[in-house]
C-alpha positions as a Python dict, from the first residue, in 0.01 Angstrom:
ca = {
    (1, 'X'): (0, 0, 0),
    (2, 'X'): (-313, -15, -231),
    (3, 'X'): (-607, 148, -58),
    (4, 'X'): (-927, 203, -284),
    (5, 'X'): (-709, 289, -566),
    (6, 'X'): (-657, -18, -714),
    (7, 'X'): (-278, -12, -747),
    (8, 'X'): (19, 153, -524),
    (9, 'X'): (65, 421, -801),
    (10, 'X'): (-236, 570, -763),
    (11, 'X'): (-213, 557, -425),
    (12, 'X'): (103, 709, -402),
    (13, 'X'): (4, 1002, -599),
    (14, 'X'): (-332, 1062, -397),
    (15, 'X'): (-152, 1054, -78),
    (16, 'X'): (119, 1289, -192),
    (17, 'X'): (-152, 1564, -327),
    (18, 'X'): (-330, 1561, 17),
    (19, 'X'): (0, 1624, 173),
    (20, 'X'): (36, 1953, -48),
    (21, 'X'): (-257, 2078, 203),
    (22, 'X'): (-41, 2011, 509),
    (23, 'X'): (150, 2366, 508),
    (24, 'X'): (-187, 2552, 451),
    (25, 'X'): (-369, 2390, 739),
    (26, 'X'): (-68, 2404, 979),
    (27, 'X'): (-33, 2789, 880),
    (28, 'X'): (-416, 2865, 977),
    (29, 'X'): (-463, 2657, 1297),
    (30, 'X'): (-364, 2818, 1621),
    (31, 'X'): (-413, 2529, 1855),
    (32, 'X'): (-67, 2376, 1946),
    (33, 'X'): (-232, 2021, 1969),
    (34, 'X'): (-399, 2041, 1621),
    (35, 'X'): (-59, 2173, 1491),
    (36, 'X'): (134, 1880, 1647),
    (37, 'X'): (-147, 1652, 1502),
    (38, 'X'): (-134, 1797, 1168),
    (39, 'X'): (277, 1731, 1169),
    (40, 'X'): (225, 1381, 1244),
    (41, 'X'): (-17, 1331, 968),
    (42, 'X'): (242, 1467, 727),
    (43, 'X'): (502, 1253, 842),
    (44, 'X'): (288, 944, 851),
    (45, 'X'): (197, 1051, 486),
    (46, 'X'): (529, 1094, 384),
    (47, 'X'): (584, 734, 532),
    (48, 'X'): (285, 598, 318),
    (49, 'X'): (399, 750, -13),
    (50, 'X'): (741, 583, 84),
    (51, 'X'): (587, 247, 132),
    (52, 'X'): (388, 231, -190),
    (53, 'X'): (702, 217, -364),
    (54, 'X'): (578, 438, -616),
    (55, 'X'): (781, 738, -789),
    (56, 'X'): (468, 923, -844),
    (57, 'X'): (401, 1020, -509),
    (58, 'X'): (765, 1184, -473),
    (59, 'X'): (712, 1344, -800),
    (60, 'X'): (409, 1512, -722),
    (61, 'X'): (537, 1612, -393),
    (62, 'X'): (812, 1788, -576),
    (63, 'X'): (619, 1942, -811),
    (64, 'X'): (339, 2051, -558),
    (65, 'X'): (602, 2209, -349),
    (66, 'X'): (792, 2366, -617),
    (67, 'X'): (441, 2560, -708),
    (68, 'X'): (347, 2647, -353),
    (69, 'X'): (722, 2787, -323),
    (70, 'X'): (653, 2993, -613),
    (71, 'X'): (343, 3110, -535),
    (72, 'X'): (440, 3188, -172),
    (73, 'X'): (755, 3376, -282),
    (74, 'X'): (556, 3618, -588),
    (75, 'X'): (280, 3701, -358),
    (76, 'X'): (554, 3795, -80),
    (77, 'X'): (630, 4169, -132),
    (78, 'X'): (1001, 4147, -23),
    (79, 'X'): (1039, 3805, -199),
    (80, 'X'): (897, 3857, -570),
    (81, 'X'): (1217, 3897, -724),
    (82, 'X'): (1343, 3551, -587),
    (83, 'X'): (1011, 3409, -673),
    (84, 'X'): (1059, 3500, -1053),
    (85, 'X'): (1434, 3339, -1030),
    (86, 'X'): (1311, 3046, -829),
    (87, 'X'): (1060, 2995, -1128),
    (88, 'X'): (1310, 3029, -1402),
    (89, 'X'): (1550, 2768, -1212),
    (90, 'X'): (1239, 2539, -1165),
    (91, 'X'): (1120, 2570, -1533),
    (92, 'X'): (1489, 2461, -1644),
    (93, 'X'): (1510, 2188, -1382),
    (94, 'X'): (1162, 2041, -1468),
    (95, 'X'): (1208, 2065, -1860),
    (96, 'X'): (1567, 1828, -1771),
    (97, 'X'): (1358, 1616, -1555),
    (98, 'X'): (1082, 1564, -1819),
    (99, 'X'): (1354, 1490, -2085),
    (100, 'X'): (1456, 1211, -1853),
    (101, 'X'): (1162, 1059, -1841),
    (102, 'X'): (1226, 996, -2217),
    (103, 'X'): (1574, 875, -2176),
    (104, 'X'): (1729, 1183, -2284),
    (105, 'X'): (2018, 1370, -2052),
    (106, 'X'): (2195, 1267, -1753),
    (107, 'X'): (1917, 1233, -1498),
    (108, 'X'): (1751, 933, -1737),
    (109, 'X'): (1909, 686, -1531),
    (110, 'X'): (1740, 794, -1239),
    (111, 'X'): (1409, 891, -1353),
    (112, 'X'): (1323, 657, -1640),
    (113, 'X'): (1120, 337, -1555),
    (114, 'X'): (1040, 90, -1809),
    (115, 'X'): (675, 156, -1725),
    (116, 'X'): (691, 486, -1903),
    (117, 'X'): (747, 263, -2240),
    (118, 'X'): (457, 31, -2143),
    (119, 'X'): (231, 342, -2127),
    (120, 'X'): (307, 448, -2466),
    (121, 'X'): (205, 113, -2582),
    (122, 'X'): (-98, 140, -2377),
    (123, 'X'): (-197, 487, -2532),
    (124, 'X'): (-137, 389, -2903),
    (125, 'X'): (-378, 74, -2848),
    (126, 'X'): (-635, 294, -2683),
    (127, 'X'): (-605, 532, -2978),
    (128, 'X'): (-644, 260, -3234),
    (129, 'X'): (-945, 153, -3082),
    (130, 'X'): (-1081, 489, -3066),
    (131, 'X'): (-1021, 531, -3442),
    (132, 'X'): (-1201, 229, -3509),
    (133, 'X'): (-1527, 288, -3323),
    (134, 'X'): (-1491, 675, -3264),
    (135, 'X'): (-1860, 771, -3213),
    (136, 'X'): (-2013, 538, -2971),
    (137, 'X'): (-1684, 329, -2868),
    (138, 'X'): (-1672, -31, -2725),
    (139, 'X'): (-1843, 24, -2368),
    (140, 'X'): (-1739, 42, -2016),
    (141, 'X'): (-1443, -193, -1913),
    (142, 'X'): (-1399, -297, -2266),
    (143, 'X'): (-1035, -175, -2321),
    (144, 'X'): (-879, -508, -2152),
    (145, 'X'): (-1055, -720, -2362),
    (146, 'X'): (-930, -539, -2698),
    (147, 'X'): (-575, -468, -2579),
    (148, 'X'): (-410, -746, -2749),
    (149, 'X'): (-610, -710, -3063),
    (150, 'X'): (-491, -314, -3110),
    (151, 'X'): (-143, -339, -2957),
    (152, 'X'): (177, -282, -3214),
    (153, 'X'): (394, -527, -3282),
    (154, 'X'): (679, -356, -3065),
    (155, 'X'): (454, -419, -2765),
    (156, 'X'): (511, -794, -2746),
    (157, 'X'): (904, -703, -2731),
    (158, 'X'): (1072, -618, -2403),
    (159, 'X'): (1014, -371, -2199),
    (160, 'X'): (658, -523, -2267),
    (161, 'X'): (660, -890, -2368),
    (162, 'X'): (384, -1104, -2524),
    (163, 'X'): (211, -1178, -2172),
    (164, 'X'): (168, -806, -2085),
    (165, 'X'): (-167, -696, -2079),
    (166, 'X'): (-378, -408, -1956),
    (167, 'X'): (-728, -340, -1861),
    (168, 'X'): (-683, 32, -1883),
    (169, 'X'): (-522, 289, -2119),
    (170, 'X'): (-334, 472, -1821),
    (171, 'X'): (-498, 783, -1949),
    (172, 'X'): (-814, 914, -1861),
    (173, 'X'): (-908, 1083, -2181),
    (174, 'X'): (-839, 771, -2401),
    (175, 'X'): (-1018, 547, -2159),
    (176, 'X'): (-1331, 746, -2224),
    (177, 'X'): (-1278, 747, -2585),
    (178, 'X'): (-1256, 373, -2605),
    (179, 'X'): (-1565, 320, -2358),
    (180, 'X'): (-1783, 573, -2516),
    (181, 'X'): (-1637, 752, -2818),
    (182, 'X'): (-1701, 1114, -2885),
    (183, 'X'): (-2041, 1069, -2720),
    (184, 'X'): (-1876, 1049, -2382),
    (185, 'X'): (-1548, 1203, -2449),
    (186, 'X'): (-1685, 1544, -2558),
    (187, 'X'): (-1933, 1576, -2233),
    (188, 'X'): (-1640, 1455, -2018),
    (189, 'X'): (-1373, 1725, -2157),
    (190, 'X'): (-1676, 1998, -2135),
    (191, 'X'): (-1738, 1949, -1772),
    (192, 'X'): (-1369, 1945, -1698),
    (193, 'X'): (-1337, 2275, -1864),
    (194, 'X'): (-1651, 2408, -1673),
}
C-alpha cells in the first residue's frame, strides 16, 4: 500500500495519524449508523496500517494513543492523579523504546531496523551538501544526484551497500537546506513556528 505518498512508510504514518481522530469523532456524534461507520473506518484503517508492512504506523498509533489517554486522564477531575502516574510511566517506557531504536537495551531486537542506520547516512550526506552550499543550496530534487558524492565511507558497508542510494534525506529540514540553502530553510522554519 503506497497511496499518494510514494512509499508504504509514509502511507502507514498518515493513516495512523488519521486514525487518532476516530475516538474524538465517535464521541461527538449521536447517530448510531454514523458511529458504526466510524468504527468500520477505524478497523479498515488499522488493517491498512498492517498491510503497509511498515512500523511507523504502529508507532504513531501507540504514541498518539498514549498522548490522547494522558490528556483524557489529566482533564478528568477524578482521574488526574492516574493521568500523572500514566504520564511518568509513559515517559519511562518511551525512553526505553527510543534507546532500542539506537540498539541499546532489551527492546532493541524488536524495535531496531537497519533502515534507522541508513537514515543516519542520508542525514550526514545532506548535512555535508548543505555545508558546501549553505546560502542557495543545490535546487529542488538535487539530493539524489549528489548523494553518492557526499555519503561517507561507512555508507557503502552493510547495512547500506555500494548500490544503496536515496533521492531524499529522509528529513524535511535537511531536504530544505539541500534544495534551497538558508534562503529556503529559514522561511520554512519561520512558517512552521508561526
